[in-house]
C-alpha positions in Angstrom: 199.6 -72.0 12.2 197.4 -70.2 9.9 195.7 -68.5 12.6 198.9 -67.3 14.2 200.1 -65.9 10.7 196.7 -64.2 10.3 196.9 -62.3 13.6 200.6 -61.6 13.2 201.4 -63.1 16.7 204.2 -65.5 17.4 205.0 -67.4 20.4 206.8 -65.2 23.0 205.5 -62.1 21.1 203.6 -59.2 22.3 200.6 -60.7 23.6 201.9 -63.9 25.2 199.6 -64.8 28.3 201.7 -66.9 30.3 202.8 -66.6 34.0 204.4 -63.1 33.3 201.1 -61.2 33.5 200.2 -62.1 37.1 203.7 -61.9 38.0 203.9 -58.2 36.8 200.6 -57.5 38.4 201.8 -58.7 41.7 205.0 -56.5 41.3 203.0 -53.4 40.5 200.9 -54.0 43.7 204.0 -54.9 45.8 205.6 -51.7 44.4 202.5 -49.5 45.0 202.5 -50.6 48.6 206.4 -50.1 49.2 206.1 -46.8 47.4 203.1 -46.0 49.5 204.8 -46.9 52.8 208.1 -45.6 52.0 207.3 -42.2 50.1 203.7 -41.3 49.7 202.8 -41.4 53.5 205.8 -39.4 54.7 205.4 -36.8 51.9 201.7 -36.8 52.4 202.1 -36.3 56.3 204.7 -33.4 55.6 202.1 -31.9 53.3 199.3 -32.2 55.9 201.5 -30.6 58.4 202.5 -27.7 56.4 198.8 -27.4 55.3 198.0 -27.3 59.1 200.9 -24.8 59.8 199.8 -22.5 57.0 196.2 -22.9 58.3 197.0 -21.9 61.7 199.6 -19.2 60.7 196.8 -17.8 58.7 194.4 -17.8 61.5 197.0 -16.2 63.9 197.8 -13.5 61.2 194.1 -12.8 60.8 193.8 -12.4 64.6 196.8 -10.1 64.7 195.5 -8.3 61.9 192.0 -7.8 63.8 194.1 -6.9 67.1 196.2 -4.4 65.0 193.1 -2.9 63.3 191.5 -2.5 66.9 194.6 -1.0 68.4 194.7 1.6 65.2 191.1 2.5 65.9 191.8 3.0 69.5 194.9 5.2 68.8 192.9 7.2 66.2 190.3 7.8 68.8 192.8 8.7 71.3 194.7 11.1 68.8 191.2 12.6 68.0 190.5 13.3 71.8 194.0 14.4 72.4 193.4 17.1 69.4 190.3 18.1 70.7 191.8 18.5 74.3 194.7 20.6 72.5 192.2 22.7 70.6 190.1 23.4 73.7 193.5 24.4 75.7 194.3 26.8 72.6 190.8 28.3 72.7 190.9 28.7 76.6 194.4 30.3 76.3 193.1 32.6 73.5 190.1 33.6 75.7 192.3 34.3 78.6 194.8 36.3 76.5 191.9 38.3 74.9 190.4 38.9 78.4 193.8 40.0 79.8 194.1 42.3 76.8 190.6 43.8 77.3 191.5 44.3 80.8 194.8 45.8 80.2 193.2 47.9 77.5 190.4 49.0 79.7 192.7 49.7 82.6 194.9 51.9 80.3 191.9 53.7 79.0 190.7 54.4 82.5 194.2 55.7 83.5 194.3 57.8 80.1 190.7 59.3 80.9 191.8 59.8 84.7 194.8 61.6 83.6 192.9 63.8 80.9 190.3 64.6 83.4 193.1 65.8 85.8 194.7 67.7 83.0 191.3 69.3 82.1 190.7 70.2 85.8 194.2 71.6 86.2 193.7 73.6 83.1 190.1 74.9 84.0 191.8 75.8 87.5 194.8 77.6 85.9 192.3 79.4 83.6 190.0 80.5 86.5 193.0 81.8 88.3 194.2 83.5 85.0 190.8 85.0 84.6 190.5 86.0 88.0 194.0 87.7 88.0 193.2 89.1 84.5 189.9 90.6 85.9 191.7 92.0 89.0 194.4 93.5 86.5 191.5 94.8 84.4 189.9 96.5 87.4 193.4 97.9 88.6 193.9 99.3 85.1 190.5 100.6 84.8 190.9 102.5 88.2 194.2 103.6 87.2 192.7 105.2 84.0 189.8 106.8 85.9 192.3 108.2 88.3 194.4 109.6 85.8 191.5 111.0 83.9 190.3 112.4 87.0 193.5 113.6 88.1 194.3 115.4 84.8 190.9 117.5 85.1 
């Protein structure tokens, strides 16, 4: 009895080693198997399925992103080509317009020069006619003066 008083343990106390310990151990093991079968495996399966779904979703998303980037690159190239083609069309149109302008300007200049040349020839012709007539009138006037001077003598 002194030994039980020294250690502070009494029968049925805190550290009573009878059949309760193996029974509790068996209950813990049995409860572990039951919980594992009923809760942990289904929950683990759901978690694994979700993990698989997330993994495949991420892989698909990466593939789609790569496809989008490829398409975006192709569209940018097409847009660049379209811009270059449009710029070429604009440049060609500007060159054609400039060519037509120069041709029209040349034609108008040629017509103006021809008209000016025709007017100059007409003026020269009329001047020659006027000079011839003036010369004839001057000769007539000179003859008339000479006749009157000779007649008055």
